[in-house]
C-alpha positions as CSV (number, residue, x, y, z in Angstrom):
1,X,-0.3,-0.2,0.2
2,X,1.0,3.6,-0.2
3,X,-0.1,7.1,0.7
4,X,-1.4,9.4,-1.4
5,X,-2.3,13.5,0.0
6,X,-3.6,16.2,-1.6
7,X,-1.1,19.5,-2.0
8,X,-1.1,22.5,-0.8
9,X,-1.8,25.7,-2.2
10,X,2.2,27.1,-2.0
11,X,3.8,24.0,-1.6
12,X,7.2,23.1,-1.3
13,X,6.8,20.4,-3.6
14,X,5.6,23.0,-6.8
15,X,9.0,24.3,-7.4
16,X,12.7,23.8,-7.8
17,X,15.6,25.6,-7.4
18,X,15.4,27.8,-11.2
19,X,12.3,29.0,-9.2
20,X,9.5,27.6,-11.9
21,X,6.5,27.1,-10.0
22,X,3.9,24.2,-11.1
23,X,0.1,22.4,-10.1
24,X,0.1,19.2,-8.8
25,X,-3.2,17.1,-7.2
26,X,-1.5,14.5,-5.0
27,X,2.1,14.0,-3.6
28,X,2.8,10.0,-3.3
29,X,5.6,9.7,-0.8
30,X,6.9,5.7,-0.9
31,X,9.0,4.3,2.1
32,X,10.2,1.6,-0.1
33,X,10.4,0.0,-3.4
34,X,7.0,-2.2,-2.4
35,X,5.3,0.9,-2.0
36,X,6.9,3.0,-4.7
37,X,5.9,-0.1,-7.3
38,X,3.1,-0.6,-6.3
39,X,1.8,3.6,-6.7
40,X,3.3,3.2,-10.5
41,X,1.1,0.2,-10.8
42,X,-1.7,2.1,-9.7
43,X,-1.2,5.5,-12.0
44,X,-0.3,3.8,-14.9
45,X,-3.8,1.5,-14.6
46,X,-5.1,5.0,-13.7
47,X,-3.1,7.4,-16.4
48,X,-2.4,9.5,-13.3
49,X,0.7,11.5,-14.4
50,X,3.6,11.3,-12.0
51,X,6.5,13.9,-11.7
52,X,9.6,12.5,-9.9
53,X,11.0,14.7,-7.0
54,X,14.3,14.6,-4.6
55,X,15.4,17.2,-3.2
56,X,14.4,20.3,-5.8
57,X,17.4,21.3,-6.2
58,X,17.7,21.5,-9.8
59,X,18.2,24.5,-11.8
60,X,15.3,23.4,-14.9
61,X,12.1,22.1,-13.5
62,X,12.8,19.4,-13.9
63,X,10.6,17.5,-10.6
64,X,8.4,21.2,-11.2
65,X,5.0,19.4,-11.7
66,X,2.9,20.3,-15.1
67,X,-0.5,18.5,-13.8
68,X,-1.0,14.7,-12.2
69,X,0.7,13.6,-9.1
70,X,4.2,14.2,-7.8
71,X,5.9,10.5,-6.7
72,X,8.5,12.2,-4.1
73,X,11.5,9.9,-3.1
74,X,12.2,11.5,-0.3
75,X,12.2,8.7,2.4
76,X,13.6,6.4,0.2
77,X,17.6,7.7,1.8
78,X,20.9,6.1,3.0
79,X,23.0,3.7,2.5
80,X,22.6,0.3,1.8
81,X,26.6,-1.4,1.4
82,X,29.8,-1.9,0.4
83,X,30.8,-4.4,-2.5
84,X,34.9,-4.4,-3.9
85,X,35.1,-5.7,-7.3
86,X,38.4,-5.5,-10.0
87,X,38.2,-2.2,-10.2
88,X,38.1,-1.4,-6.4
89,X,35.2,-0.4,-3.6
90,X,31.7,1.0,-4.2
91,X,29.2,1.4,-2.0
92,X,25.5,1.6,-3.4
93,X,23.1,3.8,-1.5
94,X,19.6,4.9,-1.9
95,X,18.3,7.4,-4.4
96,X,17.5,10.4,-2.0
97,X,20.9,9.9,-0.7
98,X,23.0,12.9,-1.2
99,X,26.5,14.2,-1.8
100,X,27.0,15.2,1.5
101,X,25.9,11.5,3.3
102,X,28.2,9.5,1.1
103,X,31.4,11.6,2.3
104,X,30.6,11.7,5.3
105,X,30.1,8.5,5.8
106,X,33.3,6.9,4.2
107,X,35.0,9.5,6.0
108,X,33.7,8.6,9.3
109,X,33.4,5.1,8.3
110,X,30.3,4.9,9.6
111,X,29.4,1.4,7.8
112,X,27.8,-0.4,10.5
113,X,24.5,-2.5,9.8
114,X,25.9,-1.9,5.8
115,X,25.4,-4.9,3.9
116,X,28.7,-6.8,2.2
117,X,27.7,-6.5,-1.3
118,X,30.6,-8.6,-1.9
119,X,31.9,-11.2,1.4
120,X,34.2,-9.0,3.3
121,X,33.7,-5.5,1.1
122,X,33.3,-3.6,4.7
123,X,35.6,-5.0,7.1
124,X,38.3,-4.2,4.2
125,X,37.0,-0.6,3.7
126,X,37.3,-0.3,7.6
127,X,40.8,-0.5,7.2
128,X,41.5,0.7,4.1
129,X,42.9,4.5,4.1
130,X,40.0,7.1,3.8
131,X,38.0,7.3,0.5
132,X,35.4,9.5,-1.0
133,X,33.2,10.0,-3.6
134,X,34.4,12.3,-6.1
135,X,31.8,13.6,-8.2
136,X,31.3,17.6,-7.2
137,X,27.8,18.4,-8.5
138,X,28.2,22.4,-6.4
139,X,25.0,21.4,-4.6
140,X,26.5,18.8,-2.3
141,X,23.0,18.4,-0.8
142,X,21.2,17.1,-4.2
143,X,19.9,13.5,-3.7
144,X,21.7,10.8,-6.1
145,X,18.9,9.8,-8.3
146,X,18.7,13.3,-9.1
147,X,22.4,13.5,-10.2
148,X,22.0,10.3,-11.8
149,X,18.5,11.1,-13.8
150,X,20.9,14.3,-14.6
151,X,24.1,13.4,-15.5
152,X,25.0,16.0,-13.0
153,X,28.6,17.5,-12.7
154,X,30.2,20.4,-11.5
155,X,34.3,22.0,-10.8
156,X,35.9,18.9,-10.2
157,X,33.9,17.7,-13.8
158,X,38.1,18.8,-14.5
159,X,40.3,16.4,-13.4
160,X,36.7,13.6,-12.2
161,X,34.3,13.5,-15.2
162,X,30.8,13.3,-14.7
163,X,28.1,11.5,-12.4
164,X,28.0,9.2,-15.6
165,X,31.8,7.8,-15.3
166,X,31.6,7.1,-11.4
167,X,27.8,4.9,-11.7
168,X,28.7,1.7,-11.6
169,X,25.1,-0.3,-11.7
170,X,21.5,1.2,-10.7
171,X,18.3,-0.9,-10.6
172,X,15.2,0.4,-12.4
173,X,12.2,0.6,-11.6
174,X,9.6,1.0,-15.3
175,X,6.5,2.5,-15.2
176,X,4.8,-1.1,-15.9
177,X,6.2,-2.0,-12.0
178,X,9.1,-4.1,-13.4
179,X,12.5,-3.0,-12.9
180,X,15.6,-4.5,-13.5
181,X,19.1,-4.4,-11.7
182,X,22.0,-3.0,-14.1
183,X,25.5,-3.2,-13.7
184,X,28.0,-1.4,-16.5
185,X,28.5,-3.5,-19.5
186,X,26.4,-5.8,-18.3
187,X,23.9,-4.8,-21.7
188,X,24.6,-3.8,-24.6
189,X,22.9,-2.7,-27.6
190,X,23.6,-4.3,-30.8
191,X,24.6,-1.9,-33.0
192,X,21.3,0.7,-32.8
193,X,19.4,-2.3,-31.1
194,X,18.7,-2.4,-27.6
195,X,16.6,-5.1,-26.1
196,X,16.7,-6.5,-22.4
197,X,14.3,-8.4,-20.1
198,X,12.8,-6.6,-16.9
199,X,10.5,-8.5,-14.9
200,X,7.6,-10.5,-17.2
201,X,8.5,-7.9,-19.6
202,X,10.9,-8.3,-22.5
203,X,12.1,-4.7,-24.1
204,X,13.1,-4.5,-27.6
205,X,13.7,-0.9,-29.4
206,X,15.8,1.3,-32.1
207,X,17.7,3.9,-30.6
208,X,18.2,7.8,-32.2
209,X,21.0,7.7,-34.5
210,X,22.7,10.6,-33.4
211,X,25.7,10.4,-31.4
212,X,26.3,12.4,-28.0
213,X,28.9,14.8,-27.8
214,X,31.6,13.7,-25.4
215,X,33.7,16.2,-26.2
216,X,32.1,18.9,-23.9
217,X,31.6,18.8,-21.2
218,X,27.8,17.9,-21.6
219,X,24.1,16.7,-19.8
220,X,22.0,17.1,-22.8
221,X,19.8,13.8,-22.5
222,X,21.0,10.5,-22.5
223,X,24.5,9.2,-23.7
224,X,23.1,7.6,-27.4
225,X,26.3,6.0,-29.3
226,X,26.0,2.8,-31.5
227,X,26.9,-0.2,-29.1
228,X,25.7,2.1,-26.3
229,X,25.8,0.2,-22.8
230,X,21.8,0.2,-21.5
231,X,22.7,1.5,-18.4
232,X,23.7,4.9,-20.0
233,X,20.2,5.3,-21.2
234,X,18.8,6.1,-18.2
235,X,22.0,8.2,-17.0
236,X,20.9,11.6,-18.1
237,X,17.1,10.4,-19.2
238,X,15.8,13.1,-16.2
239,X,13.2,9.8,-15.1
240,X,11.4,10.0,-18.8
241,X,12.4,6.2,-18.9
242,X,12.2,4.8,-15.6
243,X,12.9,5.6,-11.7
244,X,15.9,4.8,-9.8
245,X,15.4,3.2,-6.8
246,X,19.4,2.5,-6.0
247,X,22.7,3.0,-7.2
248,X,26.0,2.2,-6.9
249,X,28.6,4.4,-6.7
250,X,32.6,3.8,-7.2
251,X,35.2,5.5,-4.8
252,X,38.4,6.0,-4.2
253,X,41.4,6.4,-1.6
254,X,40.8,10.6,-0.5
255,X,43.8,12.6,-0.7
256,X,44.6,16.1,1.4
257,X,43.7,19.1,-0.8
258,X,44.5,23.1,-0.1
259,X,42.1,26.0,-0.9
260,X,43.4,28.8,-2.8
261,X,41.7,32.2,-3.7
262,X,43.7,34.0,-6.4
263,X,42.5,37.3,-7.0
264,X,43.8,39.2,-10.3
265,X,43.7,42.7,-11.9
266,X,41.2,42.3,-14.6
267,X,39.0,39.6,-16.1
268,X,41.5,39.1,-18.9
269,X,44.4,38.3,-16.8
270,X,42.3,35.8,-15.0
271,X,40.9,34.0,-17.8
272,X,44.0,34.0,-19.1
273,X,46.0,32.4,-16.0
274,X,43.6,29.5,-16.1
275,X,44.0,28.8,-19.7
276,X,48.0,28.0,-18.7
277,X,47.1,26.6,-15.4
278,X,44.4,24.6,-16.9
279,X,47.1,23.0,-19.2
280,X,49.8,22.8,-16.6
281,X,50.7,19.0,-16.0
282,X,53.0,19.9,-12.7
283,X,49.6,22.3,-11.1
284,X,47.4,19.8,-11.6
285,X,44.1,21.4,-10.1
286,X,41.1,19.8,-9.0
287,X,38.6,22.9,-10.4
288,X,39.5,26.6,-11.9
289,X,36.8,28.4,-11.1
290,X,36.3,31.7,-12.4
291,X,34.6,35.1,-10.5
292,X,34.4,38.0,-12.9
293,X,34.6,41.4,-11.3
294,X,30.8,42.2,-11.7
295,X,30.9,38.6,-9.2
296,X,33.2,40.4,-6.9
297,X,31.7,44.2,-6.6
298,X,28.1,41.6,-5.6
299,X,29.8,39.7,-3.2
300,X,31.2,42.5,-1.7
301,X,27.4,43.7,-1.1
302,X,26.0,40.9,0.0
303,X,29.4,41.3,3.0
304,X,28.7,44.7,3.7
305,X,24.9,43.8,4.2
306,X,25.8,41.2,6.4
307,X,29.2,40.8,7.6
308,X,28.8,37.2,9.2
309,X,27.3,35.6,6.7
310,X,30.2,34.1,5.3
311,X,33.2,34.6,7.9
312,X,36.2,36.1,5.4
313,X,38.1,39.2,5.9
314,X,36.3,41.7,2.3
315,X,37.5,41.2,-1.0
316,X,40.8,43.5,-1.9
317,X,39.6,46.4,-3.2
318,X,42.1,45.7,-6.1
319,X,41.0,42.8,-6.8
320,X,38.9,43.1,-10.0
321,X,38.6,39.2,-11.1
322,X,39.4,35.9,-8.9
323,X,40.2,32.3,-9.5
324,X,39.8,29.5,-7.1
325,X,40.8,26.2,-7.1
326,X,41.8,23.2,-5.0
327,X,45.3,21.6,-5.2
328,X,46.3,18.0,-3.9
329,X,49.0,18.0,-0.9
330,X,51.2,15.5,-2.0
331,X,55.2,14.9,-2.2
332,X,55.0,16.8,-5.2
333,X,53.1,20.4,-3.9
334,X,55.8,22.2,-3.5
335,X,56.4,21.9,-7.1
336,X,53.1,22.6,-7.8
337,X,53.2,25.7,-5.5
338,X,56.5,26.8,-7.4
339,X,55.1,26.2,-11.1
340,X,51.5,27.8,-10.3
341,X,53.8,31.2,-8.7
342,X,55.3,31.7,-12.6
343,X,52.3,31.3,-13.9
344,X,50.3,34.0,-11.9
345,X,53.7,36.4,-12.0
346,X,53.2,35.7,-15.6
347,X,49.7,37.2,-15.6
348,X,49.6,40.5,-13.2
349,X,49.6,38.4,-9.9
350,X,50.9,36.6,-7.3
351,X,50.7,33.9,-4.6
352,X,50.7,36.7,-1.7
353,X,47.1,37.8,-3.2
354,X,45.7,34.8,-2.5
355,X,43.7,33.3,0.3
356,X,44.3,29.4,1.4
357,X,43.2,27.1,4.1
358,X,43.9,23.3,3.7
359,X,42.0,23.0,7.6
360,X,38.2,21.6,6.6
361,X,36.5,24.9,8.8
362,X,39.0,27.0,6.4
363,X,38.0,25.4,2.9
364,X,34.3,25.2,3.7
365,X,34.7,29.4,4.1
366,X,35.8,29.7,0.7
367,X,33.3,27.6,-0.8
368,X,31.0,29.4,0.7
369,X,32.4,32.5,-0.7
370,X,32.2,31.3,-4.3
371,X,28.9,30.0,-3.3
372,X,27.7,33.0,-2.4
373,X,27.5,34.5,-6.4
374,X,24.6,31.9,-7.5
375,X,23.0,32.0,-4.0
376,X,22.6,35.6,-4.1
377,X,21.2,35.4,-7.4
378,X,18.6,32.2,-6.3
379,X,17.1,34.8,-3.4
380,X,16.9,37.8,-6.0
381,X,14.7,35.7,-8.4
382,X,12.3,34.2,-5.6
383,X,11.5,37.5,-4.1
384,X,10.6,39.2,-7.5
385,X,8.0,35.8,-7.4
386,X,5.5,38.0,-5.7
387,X,4.8,40.7,-8.2
388,X,6.3,38.2,-11.2
389,X,5.2,34.8,-10.2
390,X,6.0,33.5,-14.2
391,X,9.8,34.7,-14.3
392,X,12.4,32.5,-13.4
393,X,16.0,32.5,-12.9
394,X,18.0,32.8,-16.6
395,X,21.9,31.4,-16.1
396,X,23.4,29.9,-18.7
397,X,24.6,26.5,-18.6
398,X,27.0,26.0,-22.2
399,X,29.9,24.6,-22.6
400,X,32.3,25.1,-25.3
401,X,35.6,23.1,-27.0
402,X,39.0,24.6,-25.8
403,X,39.4,26.0,-29.1
404,X,36.2,28.3,-29.0
405,X,36.4,29.5,-25.4
406,X,37.1,32.8,-26.3
407,X,34.7,33.9,-29.0
408,X,32.3,32.4,-26.5
409,X,33.3,34.6,-24.1
410,X,33.0,37.6,-26.4
411,X,29.7,36.6,-27.5
412,X,28.1,36.7,-23.9
413,X,29.3,39.6,-23.5
414,X,28.9,41.8,-26.8
415,X,25.0,40.2,-26.7
416,X,24.2,41.2,-22.9
417,X,25.9,44.1,-23.1
418,X,24.0,45.2,-26.7
419,X,20.3,43.9,-25.1
420,X,20.9,46.6,-21.8
421,X,21.0,43.1,-19.5
422,X,22.7,43.4,-16.2
423,X,24.9,40.1,-15.5
424,X,27.8,38.1,-13.7
425,X,30.0,35.4,-14.7
426,X,31.8,33.1,-13.3
427,X,32.1,29.1,-12.6
428,X,34.0,26.4,-14.3
429,X,36.3,27.6,-16.9
430,X,38.5,24.8,-16.7
431,X,35.9,23.4,-19.0
432,X,34.9,26.6,-20.9
433,X,31.7,26.1,-18.5
434,X,30.5,29.7,-17.3
435,X,27.4,30.7,-15.7
436,X,26.3,34.0,-17.3
437,X,23.8,34.6,-14.7
438,X,21.3,37.5,-15.7
439,X,20.4,40.2,-13.4
440,X,16.2,40.3,-14.0
441,X,14.1,43.4,-12.7
442,X,11.5,43.0,-14.8
443,X,9.3,41.1,-17.4
444,X,10.9,43.2,-19.7
445,X,14.1,42.1,-19.2
446,X,13.0,38.6,-18.4
447,X,11.5,38.2,-22.4
448,X,15.2,40.6,-23.5
449,X,16.9,37.5,-21.6
450,X,15.2,34.9,-22.9
451,X,16.2,35.6,-26.5
452,X,19.7,36.3,-25.5
453,X,19.9,33.2,-23.8
454,X,18.5,31.5,-27.4
455,X,21.0,33.2,-29.2
456,X,24.2,31.7,-26.3
457,X,22.4,28.2,-27.1
458,X,22.9,27.9,-31.0
459,X,26.1,29.5,-30.7
460,X,27.6,26.9,-28.5
461,X,26.2,24.1,-30.6
462,X,27.6,25.9,-33.9
463,X,31.1,26.0,-31.7
464,X,30.4,21.8,-31.2
465,X,29.4,22.9,-27.7
466,X,26.7,21.6,-25.6
467,X,23.6,24.2,-24.5
468,X,23.4,22.6,-20.8
469,X,26.8,21.3,-19.3
470,X,25.6,20.2,-16.3
471,X,22.2,21.1,-15.1
472,X,20.0,19.0,-17.2
473,X,17.4,20.0,-19.6
474,X,14.3,19.6,-17.1
475,X,11.3,21.9,-18.7
476,X,13.3,24.9,-18.9
477,X,15.5,24.6,-22.0
478,X,13.5,21.6,-23.6
479,X,13.4,23.8,-26.8
480,X,17.6,22.9,-26.7
481,X,17.0,19.2,-27.4
482,X,15.9,19.1,-31.3
483,X,18.5,22.6,-31.8
484,X,21.4,19.4,-30.2
485,X,19.6,16.7,-32.1
486,X,17.4,18.0,-34.6
487,X,13.4,17.1,-35.3
488,X,14.5,13.4,-36.1
489,X,16.3,12.6,-33.0
490,X,14.2,14.1,-31.1
491,X,11.4,11.9,-32.4
492,X,13.9,9.2,-32.5
493,X,13.4,9.1,-28.1
494,X,9.8,9.9,-28.5
495,X,9.7,6.4,-29.8
496,X,11.8,5.2,-27.0
497,X,10.0,6.9,-24.1
498,X,6.5,4.8,-25.7
499,X,8.1,1.7,-25.7
500,X,9.4,1.9,-21.9
501,X,6.9,4.2,-21.1
502,X,3.4,3.3,-22.9
503,X,1.0,5.0,-21.3
504,X,3.0,8.3,-21.0
505,X,3.1,8.9,-17.4
506,X,6.6,9.2,-15.9
507,X,8.2,13.2,-16.0
508,X,6.1,14.5,-18.8
509,X,7.6,17.7,-20.2
510,X,11.0,16.5,-19.2
511,X,13.8,16.9,-22.1
512,X,10.2,16.5,-24.3
513,X,7.3,18.1,-26.0
514,X,4.3,15.6,-24.6
515,X,1.0,16.5,-26.0
516,X,-1.9,16.3,-23.2
């Protein structure tokens, strides 16, 4: 059995961090897979559409319902077990477990009560060095299930890659309530034909003809390619094919790092330094985060209004840009800093113009300072909802190849300045993936921002990039699927959904436009 409750107006279930809002009749919040499967059978038989909801930290409206009911995974959280194979250790978790929870459990070696997925795995990991899950999707309190659904990534993608690279296995429950356990490498497409059993059913269908762009940071739908692995059909599919009820994540030995925030005279110097550091094998940063001059001014304003919000000194007045990076502390740490010092001096700054810290508390304060930028923008957009209920945040999430990075950065500035829009630029420049957050003041700004955003998406794809590098597509960026894959590619994905979800109940409106 399962519990189905009416949604109250203004409920938190009706929005996510994009500040988009929706509507739904009821919420179903199962406590285990049995309840979830009962709910799916009921809704599938009744034709009730379901929007899957987790921590609602998404930025594209993926968990925002557009009618029907909400299936909240909030009670299905926590670790299940530890396993070990030829590639190392892995941890199995329920879908609403967060990245922060996973790494806290691994850091404390809090393995009491966890299942040995392979004999002796828990005891072996307890005696090993501390391990960690290296994917950092920026929002550490987002759910693992949501991260897999969007192939989430973040700053550490520069060194470790996106979520997909660390998913060993998943269990997926399909809309007809059959389930399938998938270990990477277990099911492969025969060319462009995918076939597999699930419960009492057997599924077989053709795959789209397009090939997913792996040359850049990319979260535009599922990875499609000839001979592809079945697990990759569900990673990045944003819940339109099935529901993940547990996941196995690969983990690796932890290493200490030191956080560094380096200040520059201007944006051009910071961007040039980022390119030099990124291409240097000695420095080898964990990530490279950029903050332009406008971002620093935004932070200064926040700190003046509430000095206790971020427990760091006021930013230097002569700082016109900044770069945030973590460096590994190991036998080569002196060499890393020696080379970093040389690069910084070539670009008009030095280590004396930086903050650094290796204690967890110091590193967290620098991280909070960087995250103050999007947080402030999100809160500002939320404050506009009373007078402008249809408004939502307008921030880019696009990536391009190295060869096109400078052209894309110039294009952002030219178009925004021509449109008379206020903005800040920050984020993952190590992957040529800045976030350009447009500061909206009116619905007129919102309309112009949407026009400019569409131009950005076209330009990114023309340059060989992606219109969604890490946040997924959801409902807000759905139009960019056709831009990326063409009408035939989108139609082929729709046919795959029709096979796996014949009654069309799961996450309607995510990635694909589906008629009422």
